[in-house]
TORKOL-4160 file (C-alpha; in steps of 0.2 Angstrom, whole numbers, padded with zeros to 4 digits, m for minus):
267
<pt num="1" X="0539" Y="0483" Z="0435"/>
<pt num="2" X="0540" Y="0473" Z="0419"/>
<pt num="3" X="0557" Y="0466" Z="0413"/>
<pt num="4" X="0564" Y="0468" Z="0395"/>
<pt num="5" X="0573" Y="0454" Z="0387"/>
<pt num="6" X="0589" Y="0456" Z="0376"/>
<pt num="7" X="0590" Y="0442" Z="0363"/>
<pt num="8" X="0607" Y="0437" Z="0356"/>
<pt num="9" X="0609" Y="0424" Z="0342"/>
<pt num="10" X="0625" Y="0413" Z="0345"/>
<pt num="11" X="0633" Y="0405" Z="0331"/>
<pt num="12" X="0650" Y="0403" Z="0338"/>
<pt num="13" X="0656" Y="0401" Z="0356"/>
<pt num="14" X="0665" Y="0418" Z="0355"/>
<pt num="15" X="0649" Y="0427" Z="0353"/>
<pt num="16" X="0643" Y="0422" Z="0371"/>
<pt num="17" X="0644" Y="0438" Z="0382"/>
<pt num="18" X="0658" Y="0439" Z="0394"/>
<pt num="19" X="0655" Y="0436" Z="0413"/>
<pt num="20" X="0659" Y="0455" Z="0415"/>
<pt num="21" X="0646" Y="0460" Z="0402"/>
<pt num="22" X="0633" Y="0448" Z="0410"/>
<pt num="23" X="0636" Y="0455" Z="0428"/>
<pt num="24" X="0633" Y="0472" Z="0422"/>
<pt num="25" X="0615" Y="0468" Z="0416"/>
<pt num="26" X="0603" Y="0477" Z="0427"/>
<pt num="27" X="0589" Y="0467" Z="0436"/>
<pt num="28" X="0576" Y="0476" Z="0425"/>
<pt num="29" X="0583" Y="0466" Z="0410"/>
<pt num="30" X="0585" Y="0448" Z="0406"/>
<pt num="31" X="0596" Y="0440" Z="0393"/>
<pt num="32" X="0591" Y="0426" Z="0381"/>
<pt num="33" X="0605" Y="0417" Z="0371"/>
<pt num="34" X="0598" Y="0408" Z="0356"/>
<pt num="35" X="0610" Y="0395" Z="0349"/>
<pt num="36" X="0612" Y="0389" Z="0331"/>
<pt num="37" X="0611" Y="0370" Z="0327"/>
<pt num="38" X="0630" Y="0367" Z="0328"/>
<pt num="39" X="0631" Y="0373" Z="0346"/>
<pt num="40" X="0616" Y="0364" Z="0353"/>
<pt num="41" X="0626" Y="0350" Z="0362"/>
<pt num="42" X="0637" Y="0363" Z="0370"/>
<pt num="43" X="0623" Y="0372" Z="0379"/>
<pt num="44" X="0624" Y="0360" Z="0395"/>
<pt num="45" X="0642" Y="0363" Z="0398"/>
<pt num="46" X="0640" Y="0382" Z="0395"/>
<pt num="47" X="0626" Y="0383" Z="0408"/>
<pt num="48" X="0635" Y="0373" Z="0421"/>
<pt num="49" X="0650" Y="0386" Z="0419"/>
<pt num="50" X="0639" Y="0401" Z="0420"/>
<pt num="51" X="0630" Y="0394" Z="0435"/>
<pt num="52" X="0647" Y="0391" Z="0444"/>
<pt num="53" X="0653" Y="0409" Z="0440"/>
<pt num="54" X="0637" Y="0418" Z="0442"/>
<pt num="55" X="0629" Y="0412" Z="0459"/>
<pt num="56" X="0618" Y="0428" Z="0460"/>
<pt num="57" X="0610" Y="0425" Z="0443"/>
<pt num="58" X="0596" Y="0413" Z="0438"/>
<pt num="59" X="0603" Y="0403" Z="0423"/>
<pt num="60" X="0590" Y="0392" Z="0414"/>
<pt num="61" X="0592" Y="0380" Z="0399"/>
<pt num="62" X="0576" Y="0378" Z="0389"/>
<pt num="63" X="0571" Y="0360" Z="0388"/>
<pt num="64" X="0564" Y="0361" Z="0370"/>
<pt num="65" X="0571" Y="0378" Z="0362"/>
<pt num="66" X="0589" Y="0380" Z="0359"/>
<pt num="67" X="0590" Y="0394" Z="0372"/>
<pt num="68" X="0599" Y="0399" Z="0388"/>
<pt num="69" X="0590" Y="0412" Z="0399"/>
<pt num="70" X="0599" Y="0423" Z="0411"/>
<pt num="71" X="0592" Y="0434" Z="0424"/>
<pt num="72" X="0600" Y="0444" Z="0438"/>
<pt num="73" X="0593" Y="0440" Z="0456"/>
<pt num="74" X="0590" Y="0452" Z="0470"/>
<pt num="75" X="0607" Y="0457" Z="0477"/>
<pt num="76" X="0614" Y="0455" Z="0495"/>
<pt num="77" X="0615" Y="0474" Z="0495"/>
<pt num="78" X="0597" Y="0477" Z="0491"/>
<pt num="79" X="0591" Y="0464" Z="0504"/>
<pt num="80" X="0603" Y="0472" Z="0517"/>
<pt num="81" X="0596" Y="0489" Z="0513"/>
<pt num="82" X="0578" Y="0483" Z="0515"/>
<pt num="83" X="0581" Y="0471" Z="0530"/>
<pt num="84" X="0568" Y="0480" Z="0541"/>
<pt num="85" X="0555" Y="0479" Z="0527"/>
<pt num="86" X="0558" Y="0460" Z="0525"/>
<pt num="87" X="0558" Y="0457" Z="0544"/>
<pt num="88" X="0541" Y="0466" Z="0546"/>
<pt num="89" X="0534" Y="0456" Z="0531"/>
<pt num="90" X="0539" Y="0440" Z="0540"/>
<pt num="91" X="0531" Y="0446" Z="0556"/>
<pt num="92" X="0515" Y="0451" Z="0547"/>
<pt num="93" X="0515" Y="0434" Z="0538"/>
<pt num="94" X="0516" Y="0425" Z="0554"/>
<pt num="95" X="0502" Y="0435" Z="0562"/>
<pt num="96" X="0490" Y="0434" Z="0548"/>
<pt num="97" X="0493" Y="0416" Z="0545"/>
<pt num="98" X="0489" Y="0412" Z="0564"/>
<pt num="99" X="0473" Y="0423" Z="0563"/>
<pt num="100" X="0466" Y="0415" Z="0547"/>
<pt num="101" X="0470" Y="0397" Z="0553"/>
<pt num="102" X="0461" Y="0400" Z="0570"/>
<pt num="103" X="0446" Y="0408" Z="0561"/>
<pt num="104" X="0445" Y="0393" Z="0550"/>
<pt num="105" X="0446" Y="0381" Z="0565"/>
<pt num="106" X="0432" Y="0391" Z="0573"/>
<pt num="107" X="0421" Y="0391" Z="0558"/>
<pt num="108" X="0422" Y="0372" Z="0555"/>
<pt num="109" X="0422" Y="0368" Z="0573"/>
<pt num="110" X="0438" Y="0358" Z="0572"/>
<pt num="111" X="0447" Y="0350" Z="0587"/>
<pt num="112" X="0464" Y="0357" Z="0583"/>
<pt num="113" X="0479" Y="0345" Z="0586"/>
<pt num="114" X="0491" Y="0359" Z="0593"/>
<pt num="115" X="0506" Y="0347" Z="0592"/>
<pt num="116" X="0502" Y="0342" Z="0574"/>
<pt num="117" X="0489" Y="0353" Z="0565"/>
<pt num="118" X="0491" Y="0343" Z="0549"/>
<pt num="119" X="0482" Y="0329" Z="0557"/>
<pt num="120" X="0467" Y="0340" Z="0560"/>
<pt num="121" X="0467" Y="0347" Z="0542"/>
<pt num="122" X="0471" Y="0331" Z="0533"/>
<pt num="123" X="0453" Y="0325" Z="0538"/>
<pt num="124" X="0446" Y="0340" Z="0527"/>
<pt num="125" X="0454" Y="0332" Z="0512"/>
<pt num="126" X="0442" Y="0317" Z="0514"/>
<pt num="127" X="0427" Y="0328" Z="0512"/>
<pt num="128" X="0420" Y="0344" Z="0504"/>
<pt num="129" X="0428" Y="0355" Z="0517"/>
<pt num="130" X="0445" Y="0355" Z="0509"/>
<pt num="131" X="0440" Y="0370" Z="0499"/>
<pt num="132" X="0429" Y="0384" Z="0505"/>
<pt num="133" X="0427" Y="0401" Z="0512"/>
<pt num="134" X="0430" Y="0410" Z="0528"/>
<pt num="135" X="0425" Y="0428" Z="0529"/>
<pt num="136" X="0432" Y="0437" Z="0514"/>
<pt num="137" X="0445" Y="0423" Z="0511"/>
<pt num="138" X="0444" Y="0407" Z="0500"/>
<pt num="139" X="0454" Y="0393" Z="0507"/>
<pt num="140" X="0462" Y="0377" Z="0500"/>
<pt num="141" X="0470" Y="0363" Z="0511"/>
<pt num="142" X="0484" Y="0355" Z="0501"/>
<pt num="143" X="0501" Y="0347" Z="0505"/>
<pt num="144" X="0508" Y="0354" Z="0521"/>
<pt num="145" X="0498" Y="0370" Z="0519"/>
<pt num="146" X="0482" Y="0379" Z="0520"/>
<pt num="147" X="0481" Y="0392" Z="0507"/>
<pt num="148" X="0471" Y="0408" Z="0508"/>
<pt num="149" X="0467" Y="0421" Z="0495"/>
<pt num="150" X="0457" Y="0437" Z="0499"/>
<pt num="151" X="0442" Y="0439" Z="0487"/>
<pt num="152" X="0443" Y="0458" Z="0488"/>
<pt num="153" X="0462" Y="0462" Z="0488"/>
<pt num="154" X="0469" Y="0447" Z="0480"/>
<pt num="155" X="0481" Y="0445" Z="0494"/>
<pt num="156" X="0488" Y="0427" Z="0495"/>
<pt num="157" X="0496" Y="0418" Z="0510"/>
<pt num="158" X="0500" Y="0399" Z="0513"/>
<pt num="159" X="0499" Y="0394" Z="0531"/>
<pt num="160" X="0510" Y="0379" Z="0536"/>
<pt num="161" X="0503" Y="0364" Z="0545"/>
<pt num="162" X="0518" Y="0355" Z="0551"/>
<pt num="163" X="0527" Y="0366" Z="0564"/>
<pt num="164" X="0515" Y="0364" Z="0578"/>
<pt num="165" X="0507" Y="0381" Z="0583"/>
<pt num="166" X="0521" Y="0390" Z="0573"/>
<pt num="167" X="0512" Y="0397" Z="0557"/>
<pt num="168" X="0526" Y="0409" Z="0551"/>
<pt num="169" X="0537" Y="0397" Z="0540"/>
<pt num="170" X="0543" Y="0407" Z="0526"/>
<pt num="171" X="0544" Y="0396" Z="0511"/>
<pt num="172" X="0553" Y="0406" Z="0498"/>
<pt num="173" X="0540" Y="0405" Z="0484"/>
<pt num="174" X="0525" Y="0408" Z="0496"/>
<pt num="175" X="0534" Y="0422" Z="0505"/>
<pt num="176" X="0537" Y="0432" Z="0490"/>
<pt num="177" X="0520" Y="0429" Z="0483"/>
<pt num="178" X="0513" Y="0435" Z="0499"/>
<pt num="179" X="0524" Y="0451" Z="0499"/>
<pt num="180" X="0519" Y="0455" Z="0481"/>
<pt num="181" X="0500" Y="0452" Z="0483"/>
<pt num="182" X="0499" Y="0463" Z="0499"/>
<pt num="183" X="0492" Y="0480" Z="0495"/>
<pt num="184" X="0500" Y="0489" Z="0510"/>
<pt num="185" X="0517" Y="0485" Z="0504"/>
<pt num="186" X="0515" Y="0492" Z="0486"/>
<pt num="187" X="0524" Y="0500" Z="0478"/>
<pt num="188" X="0538" Y="0488" Z="0485"/>
<pt num="189" X="0554" Y="0497" Z="0491"/>
<pt num="190" X="0564" Y="0484" Z="0480"/>
<pt num="191" X="0558" Y="0474" Z="0465"/>
<pt num="192" X="0555" Y="0455" Z="0466"/>
<pt num="193" X="0555" Y="0447" Z="0449"/>
<pt num="194" X="0559" Y="0429" Z="0452"/>
<pt num="195" X="0547" Y="0423" Z="0466"/>
<pt num="196" X="0556" Y="0407" Z="0471"/>
<pt num="197" X="0575" Y="0412" Z="0467"/>
<pt num="198" X="0573" Y="0429" Z="0474"/>
<pt num="199" X="0564" Y="0422" Z="0489"/>
<pt num="200" X="0579" Y="0410" Z="0492"/>
<pt num="201" X="0591" Y="0424" Z="0492"/>
<pt num="202" X="0580" Y="0435" Z="0503"/>
<pt num="203" X="0579" Y="0421" Z="0516"/>
<pt num="204" X="0597" Y="0416" Z="0516"/>
<pt num="205" X="0603" Y="0434" Z="0517"/>
<pt num="206" X="0591" Y="0437" Z="0531"/>
<pt num="207" X="0597" Y="0422" Z="0540"/>
<pt num="208" X="0615" Y="0428" Z="0539"/>
<pt num="209" X="0610" Y="0445" Z="0546"/>
<pt num="210" X="0602" Y="0436" Z="0561"/>
<pt num="211" X="0584" Y="0442" Z="0556"/>
<pt num="212" X="0578" Y="0425" Z="0551"/>
<pt num="213" X="0582" Y="0408" Z="0558"/>
<pt num="214" X="0579" Y="0389" Z="0554"/>
<pt num="215" X="0568" Y="0378" Z="0564"/>
<pt num="216" X="0563" Y="0360" Z="0564"/>
<pt num="217" X="0546" Y="0353" Z="0559"/>
<pt num="218" X="0534" Y="0339" Z="0563"/>
<pt num="219" X="0541" Y="0330" Z="0548"/>
<pt num="220" X="0559" Y="0322" Z="0547"/>
<pt num="221" X="0572" Y="0331" Z="0536"/>
<pt num="222" X="0560" Y="0346" Z="0534"/>
<pt num="223" X="0565" Y="0362" Z="0541"/>
<pt num="224" X="0557" Y="0380" Z="0541"/>
<pt num="225" X="0563" Y="0398" Z="0541"/>
<pt num="226" X="0555" Y="0410" Z="0553"/>
<pt num="227" X="0558" Y="0428" Z="0559"/>
<pt num="228" X="0570" Y="0428" Z="0574"/>
<pt num="229" X="0561" Y="0441" Z="0584"/>
<pt num="230" X="0545" Y="0431" Z="0589"/>
<pt num="231" X="0537" Y="0422" Z="0603"/>
<pt num="232" X="0544" Y="0405" Z="0601"/>
<pt num="233" X="0533" Y="0389" Z="0602"/>
<pt num="234" X="0537" Y="0371" Z="0605"/>
<pt num="235" X="0538" Y="0360" Z="0589"/>
<pt num="236" X="0538" Y="0342" Z="0592"/>
<pt num="237" X="0548" Y="0331" Z="0580"/>
<pt num="238" X="0541" Y="0317" Z="0570"/>
<pt num="239" X="0550" Y="0305" Z="0582"/>
<pt num="240" X="0541" Y="0313" Z="0597"/>
<pt num="241" X="0525" Y="0312" Z="0588"/>
<pt num="242" X="0528" Y="0294" Z="0584"/>
<pt num="243" X="0530" Y="0290" Z="0602"/>
<pt num="244" X="0514" Y="0299" Z="0607"/>
<pt num="245" X="0503" Y="0290" Z="0594"/>
<pt num="246" X="0511" Y="0273" Z="0597"/>
<pt num="247" X="0507" Y="0275" Z="0616"/>
<pt num="248" X="0489" Y="0281" Z="0612"/>
<pt num="249" X="0487" Y="0266" Z="0600"/>
<pt num="250" X="0494" Y="0254" Z="0612"/>
<pt num="251" X="0481" Y="0259" Z="0625"/>
<pt num="252" X="0467" Y="0256" Z="0613"/>
<pt num="253" X="0473" Y="0241" Z="0605"/>
<pt num="254" X="0477" Y="0248" Z="0588"/>
<pt num="255" X="0492" Y="0242" Z="0577"/>
<pt num="256" X="0508" Y="0250" Z="0577"/>
<pt num="257" X="0508" Y="0268" Z="0571"/>
<pt num="258" X="0517" Y="0273" Z="0555"/>
<pt num="259" X="0520" Y="0292" Z="0554"/>
<pt num="260" X="0524" Y="0293" Z="0535"/>
<pt num="261" X="0508" Y="0283" Z="0531"/>
<pt num="262" X="0498" Y="0294" Z="0542"/>
<pt num="263" X="0503" Y="0310" Z="0533"/>
<pt num="264" X="0500" Y="0301" Z="0516"/>
<pt num="265" X="0518" Y="0299" Z="0510"/>
<pt num="266" X="0518" Y="0280" Z="0511"/>
<pt num="267" X="0505" Y="0268" Z="0506"/>
């Protein structure tokens, strides 16, 4: 479903819609406030106030044009009413991600580091295997993920590489794109308009409902979100991995191991 945008020209502060008026806007519509020159400098304070009062809206200030854009996000009620759907999506995401990753491992004949898959896939970034095809899927290794896109259906999924053998991390942006691109879910039982912002609300509400939970990762100060009802796997922290690699390096006479340099975040 496409959204429509209501445009309001603002020449005085009094013309800014009230909070009650904004809250009444349906999710199918967005609001664009266009400010005349005399009010340009007040936009920042207006945005901050709107963000404070309207936590369930996305409030954006245009960096070039004299605009404030307002969009209502998916509501707690909508998420609660569709929690079974989102839980199943998360389970499907986890299963598909694992299947695709192991198909790629088999095709490329990789020796998968089960404690830290990113070590294995980082090596692909150094040659022409970073991008390729496995069955009907195109893949691309990047950052902390290996992305897959189905050539026939257009389905998209990003498989995380920094949670050991846990491949169900639900990055809010990647999760909603997966849902929207999966043919069997369409038409969706509830609209998702803002991929990242709606995804954040879905994850946070599902955590509060006990359907999703946070997990640690192989990388310090980085956590993931996964479906609660799953077969849990061990995830080694970067401190534990540091000790493993330092012990291995010591045995073969290599210099001290630097985890952050190893994953490409430090030169």
